[in-house]
KOLLUM-434761 format. One record per residue (C-alpha): residue number from 1; x, y, z. Coordinates in pm, whole numbers, plus 50000, padded with zeros to 5 digits. Example, Ala and Ser with C-alpha at 12.3 -4.5 7.8 and 13.67 -1.06 7.14 Angstrom:
// KOLLUM-434761
   seq       x       y       z
     1   51230   49550   50780
     2   51367   49894   50714
// end
This chain:
// KOLLUM-434761
   seq       x       y       z
     1   56564   34982   90794
     2   56793   35167   90566
     3   56846   34859   90349
     4   56468   34819   90317
     5   56430   35186   90209
     6   56711   35162   89958
     7   56564   34845   89807
     8   56215   35008   89786
     9   56367   35310   89617
    10   56560   35100   89367
    11   56244   34892   89293
    12   56054   35214   89239
    13   56310   35344   88989
    14   56307   35017   88798
    15   55929   35018   88785
    16   55926   35374   88657
    17   56174   35285   88370
    18   55969   34981   88275
    19   55651   35189   88252
    20   55830   35459   88058
    21   55945   35199   87812
    22   55590   35066   87782
    23   55458   35419   87723
    24   55716   35488   87455
    25   55631   35166   87277
    26   55266   35277   87263
    27   55354   35595   87078
    28   55298   35481   86718
    29   55378   35715   86429
    30   55097   35686   86176
    31   55218   35922   85899
    32   55539   36043   85744
    33   55571   36395   85587
    34   55801   36485   85304
    35   55874   36845   85216
    36   56093   36909   84911
    37   56243   37196   84705
    38   56432   37192   84381
    39   56802   37232   84460
    40   56985   37208   84122
    41   57129   37562   84147
    42   57238   37508   84505
    43   57413   37181   84419
    44   57584   37346   84122
    45   57733   37602   84360
    46   57844   37347   84614
    47   58005   37095   84381
    48   58087   37324   84082
    49   57882   37145   83822
    50   57929   37247   83458
    51   57699   37520   83365
    52   57625   37358   83029
    53   57439   37073   83189
    54   57086   36979   83080
    55   56822   37253   83130
    56   56562   37196   83402
    57   56208   37179   83265
    58   56038   37055   83581
    59   55813   37343   83689
    60   55723   37206   84035
    61   55965   37390   84257
    62   55800   37290   84586
    63   55668   36942   84677
    64   55488   36795   84975
    65   55386   36430   85052
    66   55210   36249   85334
    67   55219   35878   85367
    68   55057   35627   85599
    69   55344   35430   85769
    70   55169   35097   85780
    71   55082   35070   85411
    72   55313   35332   85244
    73   55024   35488   85045
    74   54972   35855   85045
    75   54915   36183   84864
    76   55164   36420   84700
    77   55127   36773   84558
    78   55360   37009   84380
    79   55351   37371   84285
    80   55553   37637   84098
    81   55518   38008   84024
    82   55687   38250   83782
    83   55639   38624   83766
    84   55816   38909   83594
    85   55739   39271   83509
    86   55970   39447   83251
    87   55957   39800   83130
    88   56173   39961   82868
    89   56217   40318   82983
    90   56426   40414   82669
    91   56181   40274   82418
    92   55979   40539   82226
    93   55668   40326   82282
    94   55725   40292   82666
    95   55659   39918   82639
    96   55578   39720   82953
    97   55518   39344   82999
    98   55356   39166   83295
    99   55376   38787   83316
   100   55227   38547   83562
   101   55244   38159   83551
   102   55141   37893   83803
   103   55174   37519   83803
   104   55017   37258   84026
   105   54971   36888   84059
   106   54803   36643   84302
   107   54846   36270   84303
   108   54797   35939   84480
   109   55128   35780   84542
   110   55278   35445   84658
   111   55622   35431   84834
   112   55863   35145   84843
   113   56155   35107   85085
   114   56464   34976   84917
   115   56710   34888   85189
   116   56810   35139   85462
   117   56899   35435   85237
   118   56687   35414   84923
   119   56316   35485   84870
   120   56129   35459   84536
   121   55771   35557   84446
   122   55508   35566   84178
   123   55215   35816   84161
   124   54911   35888   83937
   125   54888   36273   83910
   126   54643   36535   83797
   127   54823   36849   83662
   128   54720   37200   83574
   129   54874   37538   83492
   130   54758   37896   83432
   131   54946   38167   83241
   132   54863   38538   83197
   133   55079   38757   82974
   134   55005   39124   82904
   135   55203   39387   82702
   136   55123   39761   82696
   137   55274   40025   82469
   138   55196   40394   82393
   139   55357   40631   82158
   140   55291   41000   82070
   141   55398   41181   81750
   142   55352   41561   81745
   143   55436   41799   81464
   144   55308   42158   81442
   145   54946   42163   81548
   146   54896   41788   81478
   147   54925   41508   81733
   148   54903   41138   81669
   149   54885   40896   81960
   150   54868   40518   81939
   151   54811   40270   82228
   152   54818   39897   82211
   153   54733   39629   82455
   154   54820   39264   82393
   155   54675   39005   82633
   156   54708   38627   82623
   157   54593   38355   82863
   158   54661   37984   82867
   159   54502   37717   83078
   160   54594   37358   83072
   161   54506   37033   83256
   162   54593   36670   83223
   163   54753   36384   83410
   164   54972   36091   83402
   165   55234   35866   83577
   166   55527   35978   83786
   167   55823   35767   83899
   168   56059   35886   84179
   169   56362   35771   84375
   170   56515   35918   84690
   171   56849   35856   84865
   172   56872   35920   85242
   173   57179   36128   85346
   174   57044   36087   85695
   175   56732   35965   85867
   176   56556   36292   85791
   177   56731   36436   85483
   178   56701   36298   85128
   179   56798   36380   84772
   180   56554   36269   84514
   181   56473   36294   84143
   182   56169   36202   83928
   183   56058   36110   83574
   184   55707   36192   83454
   185   55494   36078   83163
   186   55214   36331   83131
   187   54934   36409   82889
   188   54797   36763   82882
   189   54547   36975   82697
   190   54596   37354   82674
   191   54378   37636   82551
   192   54533   37961   82452
   193   54334   38278   82397
   194   54492   38607   82288
   195   54367   38940   82174
   196   54527   39270   82056
   197   54356   39617   82088
   198   54510   39907   81907
   199   54367   40260   81952
   200   54479   40556   81736
   201   54374   40909   81811
   202   54466   41197   81564
   203   54423   41557   81676
   204   54458   41863   81450
   205   54435   42193   81631
   206   54417   42401   81313
   207   54156   42185   81140
   208   53932   42024   81406
   209   53726   41856   81140
   210   54019   41630   81066
   211   54022   41482   81418
   212   53950   41114   81432
   213   53999   40804   81649
   214   54009   40438   81538
   215   54020   40112   81737
   216   54100   39778   81589
   217   54079   39433   81740
   218   54231   39099   81659
   219   54201   38768   81851
   220   54306   38402   81843
   221   54170   38085   82016
   222   54407   37786   81988
   223   54381   37437   82146
   224   54689   37226   82191
   225   54738   36860   82310
   226   55075   36716   82420
   227   55218   36390   82542
   228   55568   36393   82678
   229   55825   36250   82907
   230   56021   36458   83154
   231   56365   36316   83221
   232   56496   36289   83580
   233   56720   36598   83574
   234   56554   36794   83860
   235   56708   36715   84201
   236   56501   36772   84510
   237   56626   36830   84859
   238   56370   36663   85083
   239   56313   36677   85462
   240   56122   36391   85623
   241   55950   36421   85954
// end
């Protein structure tokens, strides 16, 4: 009786393992995700690269891609953002500058597996950027009963869009961690608008009739087209999942 029970128990365990194996085989992964960040500065610190190396002119600091596992076709996007605010507290004009800049791209991509460690890809991207730059200054000159104050506001905006081809290659440090770089061939069209407003107010306490204010304006509207190649100097640290 005991032998029969032991045999039944062993058969049950074997059946369960077989069913578990069948269940795992049915779990098919349909997509792969790639999340990347530019890592040039980090790698310089780790391997002590020469500080005089080529400058990085790739503005897409963060990247994301999603690919269908069966056909290796997918979508990729990239984005970057710059912001700074400077104020010269010792300047007689109390000058302050505010700067915002964003970059984005979206593309259809094809991935190729090259052996166990290498992956390559090609993409057709749409690119765009927005830039806003504003500078403020204000000065006051006072002598006796007279006061002369001047304020100026300089504002410029630039919007661009375009597209082109992108080639990339990635090396797998492990199954889920890659180092990659890319080369782009983009055409873009940019439109830059700027205007400067200067306001001067003169006040004379002793002779009020001499008081006056004056405002002047100037503006520009420039279009620019460019076609260029970005060399593969930006290195991306990529996680695949």
